[in-house]
N, C-alpha and C positions, 0 to 999 in steps of 0.2 A: 749710581747714575740715579735713584729713586730722589735721595738728597738734593742733589743738583738742581732736578725738576721742580722740587717743592721751593728752593731758594730762590730759582728762576720766576715763579708763580709770585713768591712776595715779594721780591724786587720790583715787579711790574705793577702791583697792585699799590705799592709804597710810592713809586713813581707818580702814578696817577692821581693819588692823595696830593701828594706835594704840589703837582701842577695845578689841582683844583684848588690849594691854600695859596698859592701864589696868584692865581687869577681873582681870588678873594680879597686878598691884602691890596692887589693893585685897584681894586673897584674901591675899597673903602678909603683908600686914599686921595681918590679923587671925590668921594663924598663929603671929605672935607668942607668942601668951597660949595657944596649944593645946598641951597635954602630949604628947597620943596623935598621932602623923602619921598613923596609920590612918584619922583621920576629918578631918584637914586639909584645909580648904577648897580650898587650893590643890591637893593632889592629886587630890580629887574634880574639880575642874575641868580639871587636866592629862589627866585619863582622858576626861573628857566631848570634850575639843579632839581627843585622840587617835582616839577614837570617829568623831567627826565627820570627822576626816580619811580615815579608812580608808573610811567611807561614800562620801566625795567620788571616793576612788581606783578603788573598785569600779564607781561610775558613770561616770568616765572610761573604765575599761577596757571597759565596757560599748558606752559611745560610740565608741570607737576599733575594736572590733569589727564596729560597724554601720557605721562610717565605710569599714572596709577592704573590707568584702562591698560596698559599694556602689562602691567604686573598682574591683573586680574586675569588676562588671557594667558599668560605664561603660570600663573598658578593653577588655572582648570587644566593646563597640557600637562604639567607637572604631576597632578594629582592622576591623571589617566594613566603616564608613565609608571608611577608607582602602584597603582592598581595591575597594568599589564606585567610588570616584574615579578610580582606577586604570582603569577600565573604561570611564569615560565619554570621548569622542572630546577631544582637545586642541583639536579646532576645532570651530567651530559645524555646520560641515558635514563628513560623511563623505567619502570618495573616490568613494562611490558616489552621494550627493547632487550632488557636484560633476560627474561623469559624465552625471547627468540633465539638471543645468542647461546643460551644455554642449550635450548633444543637443538640447534644447529650444530653444536659440538658433540652432543650424545648421540643425534643420526649420524654424525660423520664416522665417529669411533666405531659405533655399529657396524656400519657400512666396511670400515677397514678390517675388522674382525672377519667379517663373512668371505671378503675378497682375497684373504690370506694375509695380509699384510704383515711383514716379520722383521722390519727395519728398526723397531724400538720392541724393547723387552716389557716395558709397560705403557699403555696407552693412558694412562692419568695423568702423564705429562704434557698431554697435547691441550692447547687452548686455543680459541678463536680470538684473533687479536680485534681489539676495539679500535684500531686506527684503519687498519687495510681489510679487515674482516675474513682474513686468510686463516688457516691452520696453521699454527706455530709451535715450537717446542723449546723453552726456556728463553722467550722473544726472538727466536731464529726460525727461519723458513724453515719447514718439514723436509723440504727436497735435498737440504744440506746433510740429512740424516737419512735420505733413503737410497736404497739400490735402484736402478734403471728401472725394473720391473715393478719394485713396489711404487715408484715414481708414478707409474701408469694407474695403479691401484688406487693411489691417493688420489687422482684427477677423476675416475669413476667414482669413488667414494663421496668426495667433496662436491661434485656437479649435481649427483644425485641428492645428495644432503640438502642442498640449495632447494630442490624442486619439492621434496618430502617435508622440509620446513615451512615452506609457503603453503603447502596443502593443508597442512596441519593448522598454522596460525592464520589462514585465509589471506594471504599475502598476494603480490602482484608478479609473481613469474609468470612467463607465458606457457609455461607447461609443455615447452617443445625442447628437446633435448637430439643434439647432432653428435656422432661419434665417427672420426675417421680412423679405420683400421685400429680397433682397441686392441687386439692381441697383440700389440708390438712387443720387444724386448722378450721374448721367447716367454709370455704368460702361460702359465701352466693353464690347460683347459677346464680342469675343476672349477679354478677359479673364475675363469671367463663364464662359465656356465652358471656360475653364483652371481655373476653380475646378470647375466640375462634373466635368472630367476627374479633377482630383486626388481627389475625394470618391469617385468611383466606384471608382479606384485603390488606396484604403485597403482595401475589399472585407472589412471588419468592421464591425459594428455595424450602427448605422441613421442617418440625416439627413432630416430633414423641413423641406422648405422651403415657405413661403407666398409664393405670387406672384399679382401682378395684371396685371402687364405683358405686353401680348403679345409683344413681342420676346423676353423673357425664356422666354417659353412655347415661341416658335418654337427658342431655342438648346436647350431640353430636347428638343424633338419631334426635334432634328438627333442625338440620344445613339442609341446602340442600344436597341432598345426593350425588351431585356431587363436593362436596368441599371436601370430605375426604374418606379415604378408612379405612375400620374397619377389623381388624385382629385380629381372637381369637385363643390365644393360651392355651388349656386346660380350667382352670379356670381364667387365667387371658385375660386382653385386651390390644392390642396396637393400637393405631389411628395415621394413618399418614396423615398428612395435607400438600398438597404440589400442585404445579402448574398443575401438570398432577397426576390423579386419576390411580394408579398402581393396 
């Protein structure tokens, strides 16, 4: 296709030159019978050709001036682009990002141990996915390896870890957590108490917990009275644990 385009361009140029030569030959034949060269057709034609060539060269000069100006503008933009590109991190994650993800993983694993997570024999297999930012084991979602009760423990551990990591690294977590009946799937009361203790230990922000189980209410009642505020709504109970008791 490219060769055809070049041949078409060359053919057009040759046809134009041939037409010019034919007109010049015709003018020269007519000039054989002209006595005064000043008015010879070939001379007039040559002047016209020269005038047209001058116009073409002037236009070319103008086009080149505009082109050079555009190239100067593009050169400045290209230099700015190269400078900006150098400022972009060579990796998707900066060292600060990596430290936050590492902190999230460590706090998450620490919480799992506190809350009695038993579905994995070793916690060292747990990683935080850099695509979904969720906990994974050998690139698979942890819930595929967890029992129902451990699935609940993992939710506690991860949601708390997000806020804890944000506090450590001064992130933008709203520092508000809400749980609806956290004692599902026959959670052991000892682990539930550890969960409550960890919430109180954070001592930042606010956690709201909706409960309806009497055992859970008893676990809350065993806490220091100034660490929570119990709000009864008809037959349901809301517990708000915060830095300040409202």
